[in-house]
N, C-alpha and C positions, 0 to 999 in steps of 0.2 A: 659505577660513577658515570661513565660515558652513556650507559643505557638509561638509567633512571634519573640522574641529576641533570646532566648536560643534554640528554636526549639527542645524541648525535645520530644522524639518519642511518648510517650503515649498521650501527649496533641495534637500533630500534627495529630495522627491517630484518636483521638476522634473527632476533628474538621472535618476531612475528612469524617468520618462515619455519623456524625449527622447534618452537615450544608452543604448548597449547594456550588458548586465551586465558587470561587471568593468572598466568604463571608469575610468581613473585620471587624475589631474591631468596626468601626463606625456603623455597622449594628446591633450591640447589643443595641444601644441607644433606639430605639422604643420598644425593648423587656423589658426594665426596666420600669415597669408599676406602681409599688407601690400602687396598688388599695386597699390593706389592711393596708396601713400606717395610724395608728391612733396615733398622737403625744401625746394625753392625756394618752393613754394606755402605751406608751413608758415611759412617765414621771412618771406614777404610779409605773411601774416596777423598774425604776431607783431609785425612792425614797425608795421603799421596800428593795433595795439592801444594804442600809446603806451608799451609796456613798455620797461624799460631793461635787463632781464636775463631769461634763460630758463634753467630747470633741467629737464633731461631725466632721466627715471627710467632709469638705465642697467641697474639690476637691482633688483627688488623682493624681497619675502620668499620668493617661490617659487623664487628662485635663477636664473631664466632671464635670461641676459645679452643685451643688445641689440648687443653687439659680439662678434667672434670671439675670445673669451678663451681663452688657453692653459690656464686653470684651470677651465674649465667645458665640458669636452669633450661634444659632442653635446647640449648643453642651452644653446644660444645661437642668435642669429638668423642666423648665418653657416652653421652646420651644419644647422639645423632651421628649417622654416617659410619665412621670406622669402628665405633664402640671401643676405642683404645685411648689411653693417655699417651699421646704422641710426644709431649714434652718430657715426661718421665722416661720414656723408652730411649729417646735420643740422648738425653742427659746421661743416662746410665752407660750407653754404648760409647759415647765420646770420652767419658771419664775412665772407662775400663780398657779402651783400646787405643787411646791417643794421649798426648800431653797437651792438647788444645785447651784453652780456657773456654768455658761454656757460658754463653750470654743469652739473654732474652730480649726481644723487641716487644713493646707493648704500646698499643694505641690508647691515648687518653680518652678521646671522644669516640662516639659511634654514630654512624650515619642515620640509623633508623630508630635509635632508642628514644621512646617517647619522653623519658625523664630528661634526657639531654635537650631534646627539642623544646620542652617546656622551659627549661632553664635559659635556653638561648632566646626564646620569646620574651623572657623576663630580663633580657640584657644581662644575664648572669648575676642578677641580684639574689636569686635563689640558688642553692647548691645541692639539689636533690640527687642529681646524677653522680657527682664525684663522691658524695658521702655514702651512697648506698651501693655503688657499682664499681667505679674506676679505682678509687683508693683501696677498698677492700681487696680487689683483685691484685693490686700491686703488692700489698702486704702478704697476700696468699702465695704468689709465685716466688717471692723472696724467701719466705719461711719454708715453703715446701721443696723448692728446687735449688736454692742457694746459688743463683747465678753470679758469676764474677763481673758481668757487664749488664747494666740495665740501659737499654736503648729506647728511650721514650720518643713518642711521635704523636702527631695529630692533636694539636691544642684546640681545634675547632673554633679558632679566633677568640678564645677566652683567655683572660689573664692568668698568671701563675697563682694569684690569690684565690681565684675560683677553684683551681685544682689543689690548693693547699700544698703546692710543690715543696716549699721550704720545710713544712712540717714533716712530710714524708722523707725528704732527703736528710733531715736532721736525725730521724730514726734510723735511716739506712746506714749512715756513716757513724752512728754512735751506739746503737742498741741492737741492730739486726744481726743475724747469724753470719753475715758477710761484711761486717763493718770495716774489717782491716784488709779486705781483698777487692772489694767491689769498685768499679769505675762507672761513671755515667756520662751521658752526652748532654746536649744543651737545649733540648726541645721540651720545655716544661711550662709553656705558656707564652702568650704574645709578648714579645720583647726580650725573651731569654735567649733565643737562638743567636749563636755567634757572639754571645755576651756573657752568659753564665753557664758553666758546665765543666766537668772534668776534662772533656775534650769537645772541641767545636765541630759541628757538621755544616753549619751556615746555610747550605742548600743541598738539594740532591745533586749528585755528580759534581761536587765542589772540588775544584782543582785550581788554586790561585796561580800556580806557576812561579811563586816566590815564597820566601821564608816568612812564616808567621811567628809572632812571639809566644803564642799559646799552642798547646798540642791540638791537633785537628785530625779529622778523618775524611777521606774521600769515599763516600758511599755511592757506588755506581752499579750499573747492570751490564752483564754480558750481552743480553738482548738489548739492542739500542733503543727499542721502542716500548719495552714493557718490563715491569717488575715481576709479573707473573708468567706462567707458561702460556705460550700461544701456539695452538695447533697449526695455524696458518702462516707461521713465520717462515721466511725464506732464508737461504744460506747467507745472503748479503745483510740480513738483519742482525747478524751476530758479529761482535767484535772478534777479530782474529787473535791468535796467540801473540803475534807481534804487537798488535794494538794494546793488549792487556799488559804485556811486559813494559811497554812505553809508559802506560798509565801508572804502573807500580813504581818504576824508576823515578819518574817525575815527582810522584807523591812523596816517596821516602826521602828524596834529595831535599825536599822543602819542609821536612819535619812532620809529615803526615803518615797515617796508616791507611791502607787500602781495604775497604770492605766491599767485596765483589759479590753481587747478588745473583742468585740462580733461582728460577721459578720451578718448583717440582710439579709433577702432573697430579691430577685428581686421584689417581690410583696409587700414588705414593712413590713414584720413581724419580730419580734424577735423570733427565733426558740424556741420551748418549752424547749429544753435542756439548752439553754442559760438562759431563764427565771428562770428555776429551780435553776441553779447555783447561779444566782443573788439573788433570794429570800432566798436561804439557807445561803448565806453569810450575808444577812441582819438579819436572825434569830440568827446567831452566834454573830453578832455585838450587837444585842439587849441585850444579856447576858453579853458579854465581852468587849463592846465598851469603857468602862471607861479606859481600858488598852491600847487603840488605839487612840481615839480622843483626840486631844489637848495635847498629850504627847511629850516628848523629849527623845532623846537617853540618857541612863544612862552611867556611867563610864565604865561599862562592858556591852557588847551587848548580850553575851550568857554565860551560866554557865560553870565553869571549872571542875565540878564534874559530873553533870548529863547532858547527851546530850539532845538536842532538848528542852532546856529551854532558852527562850529569855526574855530580860529585856526591859522595858520602864520606864520612869519617869514622874509622874504627878506633875508638878511644883507647882501648886496652893495648892494641898493637901500635898505636901512634901512626896509623897508616891512612893515607888518602886514597880512596877508590875512584877511579875515573871509569864510568860506565858509558860505552859508546854503542849506539843502536844500529849503526850502519858501518860496514867494513870500509875503510878508506880506499878509494880507487887507486891512490898512489902507493898503497900498502904501508904508508907512514902516517902515524897519528900525531898531528901537531896540536899541542895544548898551550893555551895562552895564560891560564890561571896559576898553575904551580910555579913557585919561585924557588928554583934550586939553589942550595948553598954549598959551595965547594967544601968537601970534607965532611959534610953533615947529611946531605940528602942521599938516600940509597935508591 
């Protein structure tokens, strides 16, 4: 995107200095090898993180599919590069080794696909691309892998009518193999985001800091500057575990879920710094998970007297959880929101 679309100078110069003349995006395909991809190891790391669901990017905006799609000939991980069905392998490992819900991200549009570019030139009055490529792929991954989450993205500035989103979603929720378990987000065409969906994402790294009437998700990155893996990233480019815990607590207190992104390497590894962050989150949740899992927002999301105190409510136990992120200097935590009743409050 930065290299070919926006032509940002540092990226253009890097490509010129490190790749031969005429090198195209498609030439990256064979370089994606995933020889160290171990889905069992991935599943174990994800389980150790304390996560309850995982969403794998099955296809991003460049159109490369991580499964052997019938609709992406010679531009998928079975035909090019790894020569493996990475979606199937991770789905199997996650289901066999964890209790996580398995989901799939799918980009509706593709940067380079000539059919999409033709439709865009026609102001989306023609629908060659969704009819022959994007929609068949969606039906394919649902039927083949039965994900419990469909995380749609990349409308390409086209309306939901171009994508026939309502038609696909009607099938998904009524006739698909996952009709009674699947959940979806809100990125199904221009105008649908933060308006229509099982849960709202509204924008990348969305964290409103207050309660919303609709279920929502904060989709964010451990690497502050990238969704993918960066070989040149510095230590300061990564959120600390304390940063991530704060993000989690604020999100859950306001009724959201946290989807924490990590970018794997081209050879199939979860980089050690990402693994460390995930395992540290899991260690925190082992101690404090009762204030996160299965909770609901309380009447107040944060405290009015002491900053950085966030509340959740455990409905089954009838318990209010006050989560404070900094140990009080006075060693006394003063709370302004709970209203104690003599003889009732424990």
